[in-house]
Structure formats: structure tokens, C-alpha cells
C-alpha positions as CSV (number, residue, x, y, z in Angstrom):
1,M,5.6,46.5,81.5
2,A,5.1,43.7,84.2
3,Q,3.8,40.4,83.1
4,P,0.4,39.5,84.3
5,A,0.9,36.6,86.8
6,W,-1.7,34.3,85.0
7,Q,0.5,34.7,81.6
8,D,2.9,32.1,80.7
9,P,6.4,32.7,80.7
10,E,8.2,33.5,77.2
11,P,10.6,30.9,76.3
12,L,14.3,31.9,76.3
13,A,15.1,33.7,73.2
14,L,17.4,32.0,71.0
15,D,19.8,34.8,70.9
16,T,20.6,34.6,74.4
17,A,22.5,31.4,73.9
18,P,26.2,32.3,74.1
19,L,27.4,30.5,71.0
20,P,30.8,28.8,70.5
21,E,33.5,30.9,69.0
22,Y,34.0,29.0,65.8
23,G,36.6,30.2,63.3
24,S,38.5,32.3,66.1
25,G,38.7,30.6,69.5
26,S,37.3,27.2,69.6
27,L,38.5,23.5,69.9
28,A,38.4,23.1,66.3
29,D,40.9,26.2,65.9
30,L,43.5,25.0,68.0
31,L,45.4,22.1,65.8
32,P,44.8,24.0,62.6
33,T,46.6,27.2,64.3
34,L,49.7,24.9,65.3
35,A,50.1,23.2,62.0
36,A,49.8,26.1,60.0
37,G,52.6,27.9,62.2
38,M,54.8,24.8,61.3
39,G,54.1,25.4,57.6
40,V,51.6,22.6,57.0
41,P,49.6,23.4,53.9
42,G,45.6,23.3,53.5
43,V,45.1,24.7,57.2
44,T,44.6,28.2,58.6
45,A,45.8,29.8,61.6
46,A,42.6,31.0,63.3
47,I,43.7,32.0,66.9
48,P,46.0,34.9,66.3
49,E,47.4,35.4,69.8
50,L,48.9,31.6,69.4
51,T,52.5,31.7,68.2
52,P,53.2,27.9,67.6
53,T,56.9,26.9,67.8
54,D,58.7,23.9,66.2
55,R,57.4,21.4,68.2
56,N,53.9,21.6,69.9
57,C,52.4,19.3,72.3
58,V,48.6,19.1,73.1
59,F,47.3,17.6,76.3
60,L,43.8,17.2,76.4
61,I,42.2,16.5,80.0
62,D,39.0,15.1,79.4
63,G,36.3,16.9,81.6
64,L,38.2,20.0,82.9
65,G,36.5,23.1,82.4
66,W,38.2,26.6,82.7
67,E,35.6,27.4,85.6
68,Q,36.8,24.1,87.5
69,I,40.4,25.2,87.3
70,K,39.6,28.6,88.6
71,A,37.6,27.1,91.3
72,H,40.5,24.6,92.6
73,P,43.4,26.8,93.1
74,D,44.5,24.7,96.2
75,E,44.1,21.2,94.3
76,A,45.6,22.5,90.9
77,P,48.0,25.0,92.0
78,Y,50.4,24.3,88.5
79,L,47.3,24.7,86.3
80,H,46.0,27.7,88.2
81,S,49.3,29.4,88.0
82,L,49.1,29.1,84.1
83,L,45.6,31.1,84.2
84,A,47.6,34.4,85.2
85,G,50.3,33.7,83.0
86,S,53.1,33.0,85.5
87,R,55.7,30.1,85.1
88,G,56.4,31.2,81.7
89,G,53.0,30.5,80.4
90,T,49.9,32.2,79.3
91,G,46.2,31.0,79.5
92,R,43.0,32.0,78.3
93,P,39.4,30.3,78.0
94,I,38.2,28.9,74.4
95,T,35.1,27.3,73.7
96,A,34.6,23.7,73.1
97,G,31.7,23.8,70.5
98,F,28.3,22.7,70.9
99,P,27.3,20.0,72.2
100,A,30.1,20.4,74.7
101,T,30.8,16.3,74.8
102,T,33.7,14.0,74.3
103,A,33.0,12.3,70.7
104,T,31.9,15.7,69.3
105,S,34.8,17.8,70.9
106,L,37.5,15.2,69.8
107,A,36.2,15.1,66.4
108,S,36.7,19.2,66.3
109,V,39.9,18.9,67.7
110,G,41.5,16.2,65.4
111,T,39.8,17.2,62.1
112,G,40.0,21.0,63.0
113,L,36.3,21.4,61.9
114,P,33.2,22.3,63.6
115,P,30.2,19.6,64.3
116,A,28.3,20.8,61.3
117,A,31.4,19.6,59.0
118,H,32.6,16.6,60.7
119,G,29.3,15.3,61.3
120,L,29.7,13.8,65.2
121,P,27.0,16.5,66.7
122,G,26.3,14.5,69.9
123,Y,26.8,11.7,72.2
124,T,24.0,9.9,70.3
125,A,22.7,10.9,67.0
126,R,20.3,9.6,64.3
127,N,21.8,7.9,61.2
128,P,19.3,9.2,58.6
129,Q,20.4,6.0,56.5
130,T,19.2,3.6,58.9
131,G,17.0,5.3,61.1
132,E,18.8,4.2,64.3
133,L,20.3,6.0,67.1
134,M,24.0,6.0,66.9
135,N,26.3,6.3,69.9
136,Q,29.2,8.2,68.7
137,L,31.7,7.8,71.4
138,R,30.8,3.9,71.6
139,W,30.3,3.6,68.2
140,K,27.3,1.6,68.3
141,P,25.7,0.0,66.0
142,W,28.6,0.0,63.8
143,T,29.0,2.2,60.8
144,D,31.7,2.7,58.5
145,P,34.1,5.5,60.2
146,H,35.3,7.0,57.0
147,V,31.8,7.4,55.7
148,W,30.8,8.7,58.7
149,Q,33.6,11.5,58.9
150,P,35.1,11.6,55.5
151,Y,37.5,14.4,56.1
152,P,41.4,14.3,56.8
153,T,42.7,14.8,60.3
154,V,45.0,17.7,61.1
155,F,47.5,14.8,62.2
156,Q,47.2,13.2,58.7
157,L,47.8,16.5,57.1
158,A,50.9,17.4,59.1
159,D,52.3,13.8,58.9
160,A,52.3,14.1,55.1
161,A,54.0,17.4,55.4
162,G,57.0,15.9,57.1
163,V,55.9,17.0,60.6
164,H,56.7,14.1,63.2
165,T,53.5,13.1,64.4
166,A,52.3,11.0,67.4
167,Q,49.5,10.4,69.7
168,V,50.1,9.1,73.4
169,S,47.1,7.8,75.0
170,S,45.7,4.7,76.7
171,P,46.2,1.4,74.6
172,T,42.1,1.0,74.9
173,F,41.8,3.7,72.1
174,Q,44.4,2.5,69.8
175,H,41.8,1.0,67.4
176,T,38.4,2.5,68.0
177,P,36.5,4.2,65.4
178,L,36.5,7.5,67.2
179,T,40.6,7.6,67.2
180,K,40.4,6.4,63.6
181,V,38.2,9.5,62.4
182,A,39.5,12.5,64.6
183,L,42.9,11.5,66.0
184,S,44.8,9.3,63.3
185,G,48.1,10.3,61.7
186,G,51.3,9.7,62.4
187,T,52.2,7.0,65.0
188,F,49.8,5.8,68.3
189,H,51.6,5.3,71.4
190,G,49.7,3.3,74.0
191,R,51.0,4.0,77.7
192,L,48.6,2.8,80.6
193,T,49.8,5.1,83.4
194,G,49.8,9.1,83.3
195,E,53.4,9.4,84.2
196,D,54.3,7.2,81.4
197,R,52.3,9.1,78.7
198,M,54.1,12.3,79.9
199,D,57.3,11.1,79.6
200,L,56.7,9.3,76.2
201,A,55.0,12.8,74.7
202,A,58.3,14.4,76.0
203,A,60.3,12.0,73.8
204,Q,58.1,12.1,71.2
205,L,58.4,16.0,70.8
206,A,62.3,15.7,70.8
207,A,62.0,13.0,68.1
208,G,61.7,15.6,65.2
209,D,62.8,19.0,64.2
210,R,59.3,19.6,63.7
211,S,56.6,17.7,66.0
212,L,53.1,17.7,66.6
213,V,52.2,15.3,69.6
214,Y,48.9,14.9,71.4
215,T,48.2,12.9,74.7
216,Y,45.2,12.3,76.6
217,Y,43.9,11.6,80.1
218,S,40.1,10.7,81.1
219,E,39.7,10.1,84.5
220,V,38.9,13.4,85.6
221,D,35.9,13.4,83.3
222,G,34.9,9.8,84.8
223,K,35.1,10.6,88.7
224,G,33.2,14.0,87.8
225,H,30.3,11.6,86.1
226,R,30.3,9.1,89.0
227,F,30.8,11.4,92.0
228,G,30.5,15.0,90.9
229,V,32.9,17.8,90.7
230,D,32.2,18.6,94.4
231,S,33.5,15.2,95.5
232,D,36.8,14.2,96.9
233,A,37.3,11.4,94.2
234,W,37.1,14.2,91.6
235,R,39.6,16.7,93.7
236,G,42.2,13.7,93.9
237,Q,42.2,13.1,90.2
238,L,42.6,17.1,89.7
239,M,45.7,16.9,91.8
240,Y,47.0,14.2,89.9
241,V,46.6,15.7,86.8
242,D,48.1,18.8,87.9
243,R,51.3,16.9,88.9
244,L,51.3,15.5,85.1
245,V,51.0,18.7,83.5
246,Q,53.9,19.8,85.5
247,R,55.8,16.7,85.1
248,L,55.4,17.1,81.1
249,A,56.1,21.0,81.2
250,E,59.2,20.4,82.9
251,Q,60.5,18.2,80.4
252,L,59.9,20.1,77.4
253,P,62.8,19.9,74.9
254,P,64.3,23.0,73.2
255,R,61.7,25.1,70.7
256,S,58.7,23.2,72.5
257,A,55.2,24.6,73.7
258,L,52.9,22.7,75.4
259,Y,48.9,23.2,75.3
260,V,46.7,22.1,77.9
261,T,43.0,22.0,77.0
262,A,40.0,19.9,77.5
263,D,36.9,18.7,75.9
264,H,34.5,20.1,77.9
265,G,33.4,21.2,81.7
266,M,31.2,19.7,83.9
267,I,28.1,20.6,86.4
268,D,26.6,18.6,89.4
269,I,22.8,18.1,88.6
270,P,20.9,17.4,92.3
271,F,18.9,14.3,92.5
272,D,15.3,15.8,92.7
273,E,12.3,16.2,90.1
274,E,12.7,19.7,89.7
275,S,16.3,19.1,88.2
276,R,16.1,16.1,86.6
277,I,13.2,15.6,84.1
278,D,12.5,11.9,83.2
279,F,11.5,11.9,79.5
280,D,10.6,8.1,79.7
281,E,7.7,9.0,82.4
282,D,6.7,12.3,80.8
283,W,3.9,11.4,78.3
284,E,3.7,15.2,77.3
285,L,7.5,15.6,76.2
286,G,7.0,12.2,74.7
287,A,4.0,12.9,72.1
288,G,5.1,12.6,68.6
289,V,8.9,11.8,69.5
290,A,10.4,9.1,67.5
291,L,13.9,9.0,69.1
292,L,15.3,10.9,71.9
293,G,19.2,11.6,71.2
294,G,22.0,13.3,72.6
295,E,22.3,13.8,76.3
296,G,20.8,15.1,79.3
297,R,21.8,18.9,79.0
298,A,22.0,18.7,74.9
299,R,19.1,16.8,73.7
300,H,18.5,16.0,69.6
301,V,14.6,15.2,69.6
302,Y,13.6,13.3,66.4
303,A,10.0,13.4,65.7
304,V,7.4,11.2,64.1
305,P,7.2,12.6,60.3
306,G,4.6,15.1,60.4
307,A,4.8,16.1,64.1
308,E,7.9,18.5,63.8
309,S,6.0,21.3,64.3
310,D,3.9,19.9,67.3
311,V,7.0,18.7,69.0
312,L,8.8,21.7,68.6
313,T,5.8,23.9,70.3
314,V,5.1,21.4,73.2
315,W,9.1,21.2,74.1
316,R,9.3,25.0,74.0
317,E,6.0,25.4,76.2
318,V,7.1,22.7,78.9
319,L,11.0,23.4,78.7
320,G,11.4,27.1,77.5
321,E,12.6,28.7,80.5
322,Q,15.1,26.2,81.5
323,F,16.4,25.1,77.9
324,W,16.9,27.0,74.6
325,V,14.5,25.1,72.4
326,A,15.2,25.5,68.6
327,S,14.2,23.5,65.3
328,R,17.2,22.1,63.4
329,D,17.1,24.9,61.0
330,E,17.1,27.4,63.8
331,A,20.1,25.8,65.5
332,I,21.8,25.6,62.2
333,A,21.0,29.2,61.4
334,A,22.2,30.3,64.8
335,G,25.4,29.0,64.6
336,W,25.1,26.1,67.1
337,F,26.9,23.5,65.3
338,G,29.2,26.0,63.1
339,Q,29.1,29.0,61.5
340,P,25.8,30.4,61.1
341,G,23.9,28.6,58.4
342,A,26.6,26.4,57.5
343,C,26.0,22.7,57.6
344,D,27.2,19.6,55.4
345,E,24.5,18.0,53.6
346,R,25.2,14.4,54.9
347,V,25.2,16.0,58.8
348,Y,21.9,17.6,58.2
349,G,19.6,14.6,59.1
350,R,22.0,13.8,62.0
351,I,20.5,16.9,63.9
352,G,17.5,16.5,65.8
353,D,14.2,17.7,64.4
354,V,14.1,19.5,67.9
355,V,17.5,20.8,69.6
356,A,17.1,21.7,73.4
357,A,20.2,23.0,75.2
358,A,20.2,23.6,79.0
359,H,20.3,27.1,80.4
360,A,19.3,26.2,84.0
361,D,20.7,23.6,86.3
362,V,18.5,20.8,84.8
363,V,18.8,17.6,82.5
364,I,16.3,15.5,80.4
365,T,17.0,11.9,81.7
366,A,15.7,8.9,80.3
367,S,15.5,6.2,83.3
368,R,14.7,3.2,81.1
369,N,16.5,3.9,77.9
370,E,19.8,5.3,79.4
371,P,20.0,3.9,82.8
372,H,23.6,4.6,83.3
373,E,23.6,8.0,81.9
374,S,20.6,9.1,84.1
375,A,22.4,7.9,87.3
376,M,25.6,10.4,86.6
377,V,26.0,13.0,88.9
378,G,28.3,15.2,87.1
379,M,26.6,16.2,83.4
380,H,27.7,18.5,80.5
381,G,26.8,19.4,76.9
382,S,25.0,22.6,76.7
383,M,26.5,26.2,76.1
384,T,26.6,27.4,79.5
385,P,30.1,28.9,80.3
386,V,30.8,26.0,83.1
387,E,30.4,23.4,80.2
388,Q,31.3,25.6,77.3
389,L,34.6,27.0,78.4
390,V,37.7,25.1,78.1
391,P,41.1,25.9,78.9
392,L,43.8,26.8,76.6
393,L,47.0,27.1,78.6
394,E,50.5,27.5,77.3
395,V,54.0,26.7,78.7
396,R,56.9,27.2,76.3
397,S,60.6,25.9,76.8
């Protein structure tokens, strides 16, 4: 039956959200699968089609989603060729996890755990012990990293099992708390240029009979945020990183495999009132809200005590056609942050009383409290394919 014109539209049903494939095809499953194939105890192979070899390298390109590679064959000919399995490689998408954002995804990669377990559930999240909003990328305000994320990393488990383990990245990241809780174990090697990282990653692969090496490049994401994924600046970075991947692939030592992946995709959001809803100027969305966390396309909403139900109702009424809007318990039960219903006790209060994940091409900005983030062109965080699907491209020597 057709809906009467005067009737308010129904909010998006939560079961229509495309859930991350935790336990079978997410970022959290990659390193455990590789480590298990090298005989590391305490981890489980979760991606059955992967057959790790003695030497495995993961190259994570920040911000380069599966859909972006598919859409740019001319700018990324080498990467695009791996989508179809040519050049001795195979390619498929896996899911980032929710929210699809750097701090959460890097923690998932390094620990082999979903956000509901490792406890970095967004760009910013409330610390239940202090009531403050914590930026989990920049680690402000300071919080003891190993209290915030107490589980060992897969790199630490591999190193303890006698696997030669190394991270090759920018020197800037060597001592950051995020590196400590997500990517530590073995030896960190800081190199400034992408070319130097590729060359050293190949050398580190060859340094052990069993090797697990991680390398990283960030500027595809940086240009996407600043100029958008439809910009010449972003395309230039894509062309550059395509050459980096080929450079590393051509140097793989015997018995090696290279796995190219990313932490999230990205979508450009127009600068108009319909596409950018300013929380700081919207009295209706702000009523009863004590803290606004997360980011534009994946919001954690922390209510004033006693106002949780009212905030959920209002957010659903105002945003329900454009966002999947769930209570904390609904989001956990649905499997947004991990296996359905699973959440560590220490993580529970970090998740918003209300969680809003964008379905439409729209963001919730905060012009006064988040001026830098609100000015970004490219955005990410939600469960749509353009944000959620990341590549898993394999090249073997």
C-alpha cells in the first residue's frame, strides 16, 4: 500500500545496514590468517582462500578503498590489474569494520580483533572513567595506551614465536600511542620516502626464513580529505602509490607474498546545507546531548543522563531516512562493532548512547567544535560499500 503524503517516512531499518564481515572477511581477520599460516600459536586463520607463505608483507594504503581502485584503471594500472588476478596476483574486497576510520581500522589490523574487543570504536570516543571525549588518532587527552587497549598485537605474538617481524613506516609514527597498542612487535624502521619504505620492506622480508612485515603510506587519504577523491591532487597520489606497489612487488624475495589493503574508502560530500548538517547550529539534534563523538559519517552521541531515549527518538525522526540510527545496545546486538551481541565490558561505555551511520551522501559536521574536520571534502566512517570495502590484493613471488 502506498504511504500517504502526509505520513512521516519510516526510518531506515537497522537490518538493512551492510554489516562488516567480522570473523570471515574483515581487516581484523587478515594478520591472524597470515600468522596462523606461519605456525604462530594463539591465532586462527579466518580467511580460508588465503594461503600464506613463509614471508608475508602487508602494505596498507590509507584511504584507498576497493571502489576507488575499480573506478581509476588509468591512474592505477598495476593495482587495477590485480583486481582481476593478472600479474600472478589475486584480488577481492574485504570489509574495514565499523566505523571505517583509521584509528579503528589500524587497531583491528594489528590486534586481529574487532572494535568491540580492542576498544577503539571511532575517531573520537568518550572515556567512561573521565567523561572526556578522547581523540583515538591523536591520543588526546593522554590515556595509558595499554590500559585503553590491553591485548597483544599479532606482531608481538609472531615475534615471540620466532618470526622475523618488522614495521616500515614514517618515523613520525614510531613512538605514537596508536602504534604501541596496534602495531608494535619486532622492530620499527622509520623511512621518509615511499621508495625507501618499499625497498626496506623487501629487504626485511628477506631477512628471515619466516617473516611478517608491515608497511604504510598515508598521503592518498590526506589528499582525499583536503581536495576530494575527484581531484587531480588525489589522482596524483593514486598514480604514485600504484608505482610504489609495483616497486615492492618486483622486489619480493623467494617464498614471499605481498598483500595490499587499506583502512577505509572515501566519499566526497558537497558543501551545501542538505549534505552537511551542522550539529552546532541544530538545536533539535543537540537537545539532551552531552558530547558528540565519532566523525561526520559515523557519530557517537552521548546523552545527558536520563535523556538517552529522547535523544534516540529525535535523531531517528530527524535523520532516519539518511542514517541508520541505533541505540548502543541495538548497534552491539546487530554486529556493528563485532560479532552480534559481543562487546568487552571496558568498551561498552565508549560507544555512544546513540550511534548514527550515514546511508545517504551526507555528514553531520560540528562547525565550532570540529572546524578542521568539518572543512574536509572527502569523508568516511560508515558502512556503505564506498567506505567499507577495502582491497585485499595478493602478489606472490
